[in-house]
C-alpha positions in Angstrom: -7.2 17.8 -15.0 -9.2 15.3 -12.9 -9.1 15.8 -9.2 -7.6 12.3 -8.5 -4.7 13.0 -10.9 -3.9 16.3 -9.4 -4.1 14.7 -5.9 -1.7 12.0 -7.0 0.8 14.4 -8.6 0.7 16.7 -5.4 1.3 13.7 -3.1 4.1 12.4 -5.3 5.9 15.8 -5.2 5.5 15.8 -1.4 6.9 12.3 -1.2 10.0 13.2 -3.3 10.5 16.3 -1.2 10.4 14.1 1.9 12.9 11.7 0.2 15.3 14.6 -0.5 15.2 15.7 3.1 15.6 12.1 4.3 18.7 11.5 2.1 20.2 14.9 3.0 19.9 14.0 6.7 21.4 10.6 6.1 24.4 12.2 4.4 24.6 15.1 6.8 24.7 12.8 9.9 27.0 10.4 8.0 24.8 7.3 8.9 26.7 4.1 8.1 29.6 6.3 6.7 27.5 7.2 3.6 29.0 10.6 3.1 32.5 9.1 2.8 31.2 6.4 0.4 29.4 8.9 -1.8 32.2 11.4 -2.0 35.3 9.1 -2.1 34.1 6.2 -4.3 33.7 6.4 -8.0 30.0 6.1 -8.8 29.1 7.1 -5.3 26.9 9.8 -6.7 24.9 7.1 -8.4 24.2 5.5 -5.0 22.9 8.8 -3.6 20.7 9.3 -6.7 19.3 5.8 -6.4 18.7 6.2 -2.7 16.8 9.4 -3.4 14.8 7.8 -6.2 13.8 4.6 -4.4 13.0 6.4 -1.1 11.0 8.9 -3.2 8.9 6.1 -4.7 8.2 4.6 -1.2 7.5 8.0 0.5 5.2 9.2 -2.3 3.3 5.9 -2.2 2.8 6.1 1.5 1.9 9.8 1.2 -0.8 9.0 -1.4 -2.1 6.1 0.6 -2.5 8.3 3.7 -4.2 11.0 1.6 -6.7 8.6 0.0 -7.5 6.8 3.3 -8.2 10.1 5.1 -10.5 11.5 2.4 -13.9 9.9 3.3 -14.3 10.3 7.0 -17.7 10.7 8.5 -17.0 11.5 12.1 -20.6 11.1 13.3 -21.8 7.8 11.9 -22.0 6.1 15.3 -20.4 2.8 14.4 -17.0 3.7 15.9 -15.3 1.5 13.2 -17.1 -1.7 14.1 -19.0 -3.6 11.6 -22.5 -4.6 12.7 -23.5 -8.2 11.8 -26.6 -8.9 9.8 -29.3 -11.0 11.3 -29.8 -14.3 9.4 -33.3 -15.7 9.3 -33.7 -19.4 8.9 -30.1 -20.3 9.5 -30.9 -24.0 9.4 -32.5 -23.6 6.0 -29.5 -21.6 4.7 -27.1 -24.3 5.8 -29.1 -27.4 4.8 -27.3 -29.8 2.5 -28.4 -29.8 -1.2 -28.5 -33.2 -2.9 -26.4 -33.2 -6.1 -27.0 -36.1 -8.5 -23.9 -37.8 -9.7 -23.8 -40.2 -12.6 -21.6 -43.3 -12.3 -18.8 -42.9 -14.8 -16.6 -45.8 -13.9 -15.1 -47.8 -16.7 -16.8 -51.2 -17.3 -14.9 -54.2 -16.0 -12.6 -55.9 -18.5 
C-alpha cells in the first residue's frame, strides 16, 4: 500500500476516535441537554450517530491536514519562514508598454 494512502487511513481513524471521544463527552456532560434528547426522543440515536459521523469527517480532515503540513520541515534553512524577493534587472524595460496594432472594425456609415 502506498505511504500516502496508509497515512490517510491512519489519520482518518485517529479523527474518528477523536470524534467518538468528543461526542461521548458532549453526552456525558449533557451539553445543551443532548443526553435527554438522544434518550427520550424517537430517532434521537440517529442524531447521535450523525453527530459522530460529521464530527469524524471534520476531525479526520483536520488531523490529515496537520499531518501533511508537518511532514516537510527543514528546521535549519535560515529563512525563518520569510520569502526572499528576487532582484529584477531592468525594471523599466520589463514594465514598458508594448504597442498592439488594432484594426478598425467599425461598420461603414449608412
